[in-house]
C-alpha atoms as one frame of an Amber mdcrd trajectory, in Angstrom:
protein
  -8.475  -1.740  -0.486  -9.967  -5.100  -0.936  -8.931  -6.253   2.631  -6.769
  -9.025   1.102  -2.979  -9.466   1.930  -0.856  -8.979  -1.049   2.590 -10.245
  -2.032   5.207  -7.950  -3.655   8.723  -8.048  -4.794  11.537  -6.651  -2.716
  13.320  -3.444  -3.398  10.423  -1.511  -4.984   8.155   1.435  -3.705   5.426
  -0.993  -3.172   7.454  -3.139  -0.779   7.908  -0.098   1.131   4.173   0.733
   1.344   3.522  -2.914   2.318   6.053  -2.877   5.044   5.029   0.373   6.530
   1.188  -0.514   6.296   1.887  -4.158   7.339  -0.807  -5.325   4.595   1.167
  -8.152   2.914   4.353  -9.999   2.450   7.390  -8.641   0.647   9.303 -11.472
  -1.111  12.072 -12.060  -3.874   9.895 -12.465  -6.991  12.492 -14.259  -8.861
  12.826 -16.866  -6.032  10.126 -19.515  -6.760  10.782 -21.171  -3.414  10.083
 -18.072  -1.537   6.896 -17.292  -3.415   5.662 -20.729  -2.726   6.612 -20.350
   1.005   4.808 -16.952   1.177   1.609 -18.416  -0.340   1.619 -21.314   2.023
   2.284 -19.166   4.947  -1.140 -17.306   4.068  -3.049 -20.223   3.072  -2.177
 -21.911   6.370  -2.436 -18.748   8.686  -5.943 -17.333   8.282  -5.535 -15.128
  11.266  -2.404 -13.478   9.226  -4.214 -13.117   6.308  -7.121 -11.322   8.231
  -4.860  -8.947   9.889  -3.009  -8.162   6.951  -6.120  -7.465   4.870  -7.486
  -5.465   7.820  -4.203  -3.329   7.875  -4.713  -2.582   3.970  -8.259  -1.866
   4.409  -7.484   0.645   7.179  -4.772   2.326   5.186  -6.879   2.790   2.272
  -9.629   4.266   4.247  -7.496   6.440   6.325  -4.830   7.602   3.856  -5.538
   6.648   0.264  -9.328   6.667  -0.555 -10.283   8.675  -3.502 -11.916  11.037
  -1.206  -8.575  11.762   0.495  -6.519  11.671  -2.574  -8.941  14.011  -4.348
  -8.443  16.578  -1.595  -4.691  16.158  -1.687  -4.584  16.822  -5.396  -6.770
  19.931  -5.207  -4.568  21.211  -2.297  -1.344  20.424  -4.578  -2.955  22.473
  -7.451  -3.986  25.270  -5.279  -0.767  25.711  -3.637   1.058  25.322  -7.320
  -1.247  27.992  -8.576  -0.660  30.390  -5.781   3.092  29.764  -5.859   3.340
  30.702  -9.510   0.476  33.272 -10.162   1.780  35.617  -7.270   3.868  38.545
  -8.416   7.473  38.443  -7.571
């Protein structure tokens, strides 16, 4: 949402999100060398930072903003209500 690239640990749902949205780097969180390399990669490549941040911001605006998530939640509740309140 902030338009900044993020670093996340491998093997997590957030890693899948970051890979799908191309909004950050996925690294092995226990490997300090990899963490350092990722930070330096971002520091030394402002264009990469800009692009990853832009991708994250776009994902937020198009898929995950509160306005969008609020509507998804309302639709979910409406569907549940219809499913469980209709006579069988």
